[in-house]
LUMLUMFI-494492 format. One record per residue: residue number from 1; residue in three letters; chain; x, y, z of N, C-alpha, C in turn. Coordinates in nm, 2 decimals. Example, Ala and Ser with C-alpha at 12.3 -4.5 7.8 and 13.67 -1.06 7.14 Angstrom:
<rs>
<r><num>1</num><residu>ALA</residu><chaine>A</chaine><n_east>1.32</n_east><n_north>-0.57</n_north><n_up>0.78</n_up><ca_east>1.23</ca_east><ca_north>-0.45</ca_north><ca_up>0.78</ca_up><c_east>1.32</c_east><c_north>-0.33</c_north><c_up>0.78</c_up></r>
<r><num>2</num><residu>SER</residu><chaine>A</chaine><n_east>1.28</n_east><n_north>-0.22</n_north><n_up>0.71</n_up><ca_east>1.37</ca_east><ca_north>-0.11</ca_north><ca_up>0.71</ca_up><c_east>1.29</c_east><c_north>0.00</c_north><c_up>0.79</c_up></r>
</rs>
This chain:
<rs>
<r><num>1</num><residu>MET</residu><chaine>A</chaine><n_east>5.65</n_east><n_north>16.92</n_north><n_up>7.14</n_up><ca_east>5.65</ca_east><ca_north>16.95</ca_north><ca_up>7.29</ca_up><c_east>5.72</c_east><c_north>16.86</c_north><c_up>7.36</c_up></r>
<r><num>2</num><residu>SER</residu><chaine>A</chaine><n_east>5.80</n_east><n_north>16.90</n_north><n_up>7.45</n_up><ca_east>5.88</ca_east><ca_north>16.81</ca_north><ca_up>7.52</ca_up><c_east>5.82</c_east><c_north>16.77</c_north><c_up>7.65</c_up></r>
<r><num>3</num><residu>GLY</residu><chaine>A</chaine><n_east>5.87</n_east><n_north>16.64</n_north><n_up>7.70</n_up><ca_east>5.82</ca_east><ca_north>16.61</ca_north><ca_up>7.83</ca_up><c_east>5.84</c_east><c_north>16.71</c_north><c_up>7.94</c_up></r>
<r><num>4</num><residu>GLY</residu><chaine>A</chaine><n_east>5.96</n_east><n_north>16.78</n_north><n_up>7.94</n_up><ca_east>5.99</ca_east><ca_north>16.86</ca_north><ca_up>8.04</ca_up><c_east>5.90</c_east><c_north>16.99</c_north><c_up>8.06</c_up></r>
<r><num>5</num><residu>CYS</residu><chaine>A</chaine><n_east>5.84</n_east><n_north>17.02</n_north><n_up>7.94</n_up><ca_east>5.73</ca_east><ca_north>17.14</ca_north><ca_up>7.96</ca_up><c_east>5.62</c_east><c_north>17.11</c_north><c_up>8.03</c_up></r>
<r><num>6</num><residu>VAL</residu><chaine>A</chaine><n_east>5.58</n_east><n_north>16.99</n_north><n_up>8.04</n_up><ca_east>5.45</ca_east><ca_north>16.96</ca_north><ca_up>8.11</ca_up><c_east>5.47</c_east><c_north>16.86</c_north><c_up>8.24</c_up></r>
<r><num>7</num><residu>GLU</residu><chaine>A</chaine><n_east>5.59</n_east><n_north>16.81</n_north><n_up>8.25</n_up><ca_east>5.61</ca_east><ca_north>16.71</ca_north><ca_up>8.35</ca_up><c_east>5.58</c_east><c_north>16.75</c_north><c_up>8.49</c_up></r>
<r><num>8</num><residu>GLY</residu><chaine>A</chaine><n_east>5.62</n_east><n_north>16.88</n_north><n_up>8.53</n_up><ca_east>5.58</ca_east><ca_north>16.92</ca_north><ca_up>8.67</ca_up><c_east>5.43</c_east><c_north>16.94</c_north><c_up>8.69</c_up></r>
<r><num>9</num><residu>ALA</residu><chaine>A</chaine><n_east>5.37</n_east><n_north>16.99</n_north><n_up>8.59</n_up><ca_east>5.22</ca_east><ca_north>17.02</ca_north><ca_up>8.61</ca_up><c_east>5.15</c_east><c_north>16.88</c_north><c_up>8.62</c_up></r>
<r><num>10</num><residu>VAL</residu><chaine>A</chaine><n_east>5.19</n_east><n_north>16.78</n_north><n_up>8.54</n_up><ca_east>5.14</ca_east><ca_north>16.65</ca_north><ca_up>8.53</ca_up><c_east>5.15</c_east><c_north>16.58</c_north><c_up>8.68</c_up></r>
<r><num>11</num><residu>VAL</residu><chaine>A</chaine><n_east>5.27</n_east><n_north>16.59</n_north><n_up>8.73</n_up><ca_east>5.30</ca_east><ca_north>16.54</ca_north><ca_up>8.86</ca_up><c_east>5.21</c_east><c_north>16.61</c_north><c_up>8.97</c_up></r>
<r><num>12</num><residu>ASP</residu><chaine>A</chaine><n_east>5.19</n_east><n_north>16.73</n_north><n_up>8.97</n_up><ca_east>5.12</ca_east><ca_north>16.81</ca_north><ca_up>9.06</ca_up><c_east>4.97</c_east><c_north>16.75</c_north><c_up>9.05</c_up></r>
<r><num>13</num><residu>ASP</residu><chaine>A</chaine><n_east>4.92</n_east><n_north>16.75</n_north><n_up>8.93</n_up><ca_east>4.78</ca_east><ca_north>16.71</ca_north><ca_up>8.91</ca_up><c_east>4.77</c_east><c_north>16.55</c_north><c_up>8.95</c_up></r>
<r><num>14</num><residu>ALA</residu><chaine>A</chaine><n_east>4.87</n_east><n_north>16.47</n_north><n_up>8.92</n_up><ca_east>4.85</ca_east><ca_north>16.32</ca_north><ca_up>8.96</ca_up><c_east>4.85</c_east><c_north>16.31</c_north><c_up>9.11</c_up></r>
<r><num>15</num><residu>LEU</residu><chaine>A</chaine><n_east>4.92</n_east><n_north>16.40</n_north><n_up>9.19</n_up><ca_east>4.91</ca_east><ca_north>16.39</ca_north><ca_up>9.32</ca_up><c_east>4.78</c_east><c_north>16.44</c_north><c_up>9.37</c_up></r>
<r><num>16</num><residu>GLY</residu><chaine>A</chaine><n_east>4.71</n_east><n_north>16.52</n_north><n_up>9.31</n_up><ca_east>4.57</ca_east><ca_north>16.57</ca_north><ca_up>9.35</ca_up><c_east>4.48</c_east><c_north>16.46</c_north><c_up>9.31</c_up></r>
<r><num>17</num><residu>VAL</residu><chaine>A</chaine><n_east>4.50</n_east><n_north>16.38</n_north><n_up>9.20</n_up><ca_east>4.41</ca_east><ca_north>16.27</ca_north><ca_up>9.17</ca_up><c_east>4.43</c_east><c_north>16.16</c_north><c_up>9.26</c_up></r>
<r><num>18</num><residu>MET</residu><chaine>A</chaine><n_east>4.55</n_east><n_north>16.13</n_north><n_up>9.31</n_up><ca_east>4.56</ca_east><ca_north>16.03</ca_north><ca_up>9.41</ca_up><c_east>4.50</c_east><c_north>16.07</c_north><c_up>9.55</c_up></r>
<r><num>19</num><residu>LYS</residu><chaine>A</chaine><n_east>4.49</n_east><n_north>16.19</n_north><n_up>9.58</n_up><ca_east>4.41</ca_east><ca_north>16.23</ca_north><ca_up>9.70</ca_up><c_east>4.26</c_east><c_north>16.23</c_north><c_up>9.68</c_up></r>
<r><num>20</num><residu>THR</residu><chaine>A</chaine><n_east>4.21</n_east><n_north>16.27</n_north><n_up>9.57</n_up><ca_east>4.06</ca_east><ca_north>16.28</ca_north><ca_up>9.55</ca_up><c_east>4.01</c_east><c_north>16.15</c_north><c_up>9.50</c_up></r>
<r><num>21</num><residu>GLY</residu><chaine>A</chaine><n_east>4.09</n_east><n_north>16.08</n_north><n_up>9.42</n_up><ca_east>4.03</ca_east><ca_north>15.95</ca_north><ca_up>9.36</ca_up><c_east>3.96</c_east><c_north>15.99</c_north><c_up>9.23</c_up></r>
<r><num>22</num><residu>LEU</residu><chaine>A</chaine><n_east>3.96</n_east><n_north>16.12</n_north><n_up>9.18</n_up><ca_east>3.88</ca_east><ca_north>16.15</ca_north><ca_up>9.08</ca_up><c_east>3.98</c_east><c_north>16.17</c_north><c_up>8.95</c_up></r>
<r><num>23</num><residu>SER</residu><chaine>A</chaine><n_east>3.94</n_east><n_north>16.10</n_north><n_up>8.86</n_up><ca_east>4.03</ca_east><ca_north>16.12</ca_north><ca_up>8.72</ca_up><c_east>4.01</c_east><c_north>16.25</c_north><c_up>8.65</c_up></r>
<r><num>24</num><residu>LYS</residu><chaine>A</chaine><n_east>4.11</n_east><n_north>16.29</n_north><n_up>8.57</n_up><ca_east>4.09</ca_east><ca_north>16.42</ca_north><ca_up>8.49</ca_up><c_east>4.17</c_east><c_north>16.40</c_north><c_up>8.37</c_up></r>
<r><num>25</num><residu>VAL</residu><chaine>A</chaine><n_east>4.15</n_east><n_north>16.49</n_north><n_up>8.27</n_up><ca_east>4.21</ca_east><ca_north>16.50</ca_north><ca_up>8.15</ca_up><c_east>4.29</c_east><c_north>16.63</c_north><c_up>8.15</c_up></r>
<r><num>26</num><residu>LEU</residu><chaine>A</chaine><n_east>4.41</n_east><n_north>16.63</n_north><n_up>8.13</n_up><ca_east>4.50</ca_east><ca_north>16.74</ca_north><ca_up>8.11</ca_up><c_east>4.53</c_east><c_north>16.78</c_north><c_up>7.97</c_up></r>
<r><num>27</num><residu>GLU</residu><chaine>A</chaine><n_east>4.52</n_east><n_north>16.89</n_north><n_up>7.93</n_up><ca_east>4.57</ca_east><ca_north>16.94</ca_north><ca_up>7.80</ca_up><c_east>4.66</c_east><c_north>17.05</c_north><c_up>7.80</c_up></r>
<r><num>28</num><residu>PHE</residu><chaine>A</chaine><n_east>4.77</n_east><n_north>17.04</n_north><n_up>7.71</n_up><ca_east>4.87</ca_east><ca_north>17.13</ca_north><ca_up>7.70</ca_up><c_east>4.90</c_east><c_north>17.15</c_north><c_up>7.54</c_up></r>
<r><num>29</num><residu>SER</residu><chaine>A</chaine><n_east>4.91</n_east><n_north>17.27</n_north><n_up>7.51</n_up><ca_east>4.93</ca_east><ca_north>17.30</ca_north><ca_up>7.37</ca_up><c_east>5.02</c_east><c_north>17.42</c_north><c_up>7.34</c_up></r>
<r><num>30</num><residu>VAL</residu><chaine>A</chaine><n_east>5.08</n_east><n_north>17.42</n_north><n_up>7.23</n_up><ca_east>5.17</ca_east><ca_north>17.54</ca_north><ca_up>7.20</ca_up><c_east>5.15</c_east><c_north>17.55</c_north><c_up>7.04</c_up></r>
<r><num>31</num><residu>THR</residu><chaine>A</chaine><n_east>5.16</n_east><n_north>17.69</n_north><n_up>7.01</n_up><ca_east>5.15</ca_east><ca_north>17.70</ca_north><ca_up>6.86</ca_up><c_east>5.29</c_east><c_north>17.68</c_north><c_up>6.80</c_up></r>
<r><num>32</num><residu>ASN</residu><chaine>A</chaine><n_east>5.28</n_east><n_north>17.67</n_north><n_up>6.66</n_up><ca_east>5.41</ca_east><ca_north>17.64</ca_north><ca_up>6.57</ca_up><c_east>5.50</c_east><c_north>17.76</c_north><c_up>6.61</c_up></r>
<r><num>33</num><residu>GLU</residu><chaine>A</chaine><n_east>5.44</n_east><n_north>17.88</n_north><n_up>6.62</n_up><ca_east>5.52</ca_east><ca_north>18.00</ca_north><ca_up>6.64</ca_up><c_east>5.59</c_east><c_north>18.01</c_north><c_up>6.78</c_up></r>
<r><num>34</num><residu>GLN</residu><chaine>A</chaine><n_east>5.51</n_east><n_north>17.97</n_north><n_up>6.87</n_up><ca_east>5.56</ca_east><ca_north>17.97</ca_north><ca_up>7.02</ca_up><c_east>5.66</c_east><c_north>17.86</c_north><c_up>7.02</c_up></r>
<r><num>35</num><residu>ALA</residu><chaine>A</chaine><n_east>5.64</n_east><n_north>17.75</n_north><n_up>6.96</n_up><ca_east>5.74</ca_east><ca_north>17.65</ca_north><ca_up>6.99</ca_up><c_east>5.87</c_east><c_north>17.68</c_north><c_up>6.92</c_up></r>
<r><num>36</num><residu>TRP</residu><chaine>A</chaine><n_east>5.86</n_east><n_north>17.74</n_north><n_up>6.81</n_up><ca_east>6.00</ca_east><ca_north>17.80</ca_north><ca_up>6.75</ca_up><c_east>6.08</c_east><c_north>17.88</c_north><c_up>6.85</c_up></r>
<r><num>37</num><residu>GLU</residu><chaine>A</chaine><n_east>6.01</n_east><n_north>17.99</n_north><n_up>6.90</n_up><ca_east>6.05</ca_east><ca_north>18.07</ca_north><ca_up>6.99</ca_up><c_east>6.13</c_east><c_north>18.01</c_north><c_up>7.10</c_up></r>
<r><num>38</num><residu>VAL</residu><chaine>A</chaine><n_east>6.09</n_east><n_north>17.90</n_north><n_up>7.15</n_up><ca_east>6.15</ca_east><ca_north>17.83</ca_north><ca_up>7.27</ca_up><c_east>6.24</c_east><c_north>17.72</c_north><c_up>7.23</c_up></r>
<r><num>39</num><residu>GLY</residu><chaine>A</chaine><n_east>6.26</n_east><n_north>17.69</n_north><n_up>7.10</n_up><ca_east>6.36</ca_east><ca_north>17.59</ca_north><ca_up>7.05</ca_up><c_east>6.29</c_east><c_north>17.46</c_north><c_up>7.03</c_up></r>
<r><num>40</num><residu>LEU</residu><chaine>A</chaine><n_east>6.17</n_east><n_north>17.44</n_north><n_up>7.02</n_up><ca_east>6.11</ca_east><ca_north>17.33</ca_north><ca_up>6.97</ca_up><c_east>6.09</c_east><c_north>17.32</c_north><c_up>6.82</c_up></r>
<r><num>41</num><residu>ALA</residu><chaine>A</chaine><n_east>6.08</n_east><n_north>17.20</n_north><n_up>6.79</n_up><ca_east>6.08</ca_east><ca_north>17.18</ca_north><ca_up>6.63</ca_up><c_east>5.94</c_east><c_north>17.22</c_north><c_up>6.58</c_up></r>
<r><num>42</num><residu>CYS</residu><chaine>A</chaine><n_east>5.83</n_east><n_north>17.19</n_north><n_up>6.65</n_up><ca_east>5.69</ca_east><ca_north>17.22</ca_north><ca_up>6.60</ca_up><c_east>5.61</c_east><c_north>17.25</c_north><c_up>6.73</c_up></r>
<r><num>43</num><residu>GLY</residu><chaine>A</chaine><n_east>5.50</n_east><n_north>17.29</n_north><n_up>6.69</n_up><ca_east>5.39</ca_east><ca_north>17.30</ca_north><ca_up>6.80</ca_up><c_east>5.30</c_east><c_north>17.19</c_north><c_up>6.80</c_up></r>
<r><num>44</num><residu>GLY</residu><chaine>A</chaine><n_east>5.20</n_east><n_north>17.18</n_north><n_up>6.89</n_up><ca_east>5.10</ca_east><ca_north>17.07</ca_north><ca_up>6.89</ca_up><c_east>5.02</c_east><c_north>17.07</c_north><c_up>7.02</c_up></r>
<r><num>45</num><residu>THR</residu><chaine>A</chaine><n_east>4.94</n_east><n_north>16.97</n_north><n_up>7.04</n_up><ca_east>4.86</ca_east><ca_north>16.96</ca_north><ca_up>7.15</ca_up><c_east>4.87</c_east><c_north>16.81</c_north><c_up>7.21</c_up></r>
<r><num>46</num><residu>VAL</residu><chaine>A</chaine><n_east>4.89</n_east><n_north>16.79</n_north><n_up>7.34</n_up><ca_east>4.89</ca_east><ca_north>16.67</ca_north><ca_up>7.42</ca_up><c_east>4.79</c_east><c_north>16.68</c_north><c_up>7.52</c_up></r>
<r><num>47</num><residu>ARG</residu><chaine>A</chaine><n_east>4.72</n_east><n_north>16.55</n_north><n_up>7.52</n_up><ca_east>4.62</ca_east><ca_north>16.53</ca_north><ca_up>7.62</ca_up><c_east>4.66</c_east><c_north>16.41</c_north><c_up>7.70</c_up></r>
<r><num>48</num><residu>ILE</residu><chaine>A</chaine><n_east>4.65</n_east><n_north>16.42</n_north><n_up>7.83</n_up><ca_east>4.70</ca_east><ca_north>16.33</ca_north><ca_up>7.92</ca_up><c_east>4.59</c_east><c_north>16.30</c_north><c_up>8.03</c_up></r>
<r><num>49</num><residu>PHE</residu><chaine>A</chaine><n_east>4.56</n_east><n_north>16.16</n_north><n_up>8.02</n_up><ca_east>4.44</ca_east><ca_north>16.12</ca_north><ca_up>8.11</ca_up><c_east>4.51</c_east><c_north>16.06</c_north><c_up>8.24</c_up></r>
<r><num>50</num><residu>VAL</residu><chaine>A</chaine><n_east>4.47</n_east><n_north>16.12</n_north><n_up>8.35</n_up><ca_east>4.51</ca_east><ca_north>16.08</ca_north><ca_up>8.49</ca_up><c_east>4.41</c_east><c_north>16.02</c_north><c_up>8.56</c_up></r>
<r><num>51</num><residu>GLU</residu><chaine>A</chaine><n_east>4.44</n_east><n_north>15.89</n_north><n_up>8.62</n_up><ca_east>4.35</ca_east><ca_north>15.83</ca_north><ca_up>8.70</ca_up><c_east>4.42</c_east><c_north>15.76</c_north><c_up>8.80</c_up></r>
<r><num>52</num><residu>PRO</residu><chaine>A</chaine><n_east>4.34</n_east><n_north>15.75</n_north><n_up>8.92</n_up><ca_east>4.41</ca_east><ca_north>15.68</ca_north><ca_up>9.03</ca_up><c_east>4.41</c_east><c_north>15.53</c_north><c_up>9.01</c_up></r>
<r><num>53</num><residu>VAL</residu><chaine>A</chaine><n_east>4.51</n_east><n_north>15.47</n_north><n_up>9.06</n_up><ca_east>4.54</ca_east><ca_north>15.33</ca_north><ca_up>9.04</ca_up><c_east>4.55</c_east><c_north>15.26</c_north><c_up>9.19</c_up></r>
<r><num>54</num><residu>GLN</residu><chaine>A</chaine><n_east>4.48</n_east><n_north>15.16</n_north><n_up>9.19</n_up><ca_east>4.48</ca_east><ca_north>15.08</ca_north><ca_up>9.33</ca_up><c_east>4.57</c_east><c_north>14.95</c_north><c_up>9.32</c_up></r>
</rs>
């Protein structure tokens, strides 16, 4: 999974977390078959914890 696939969604959610002050976990996944179709070497899952920082 490349950073470009999820970067925009993470930024949007991070902006929301900054407004609400509530942390959240984001999860993105792609199967091996889907990954191959879009030019990625393999599939997988990434979980990103987003929290407000002061």
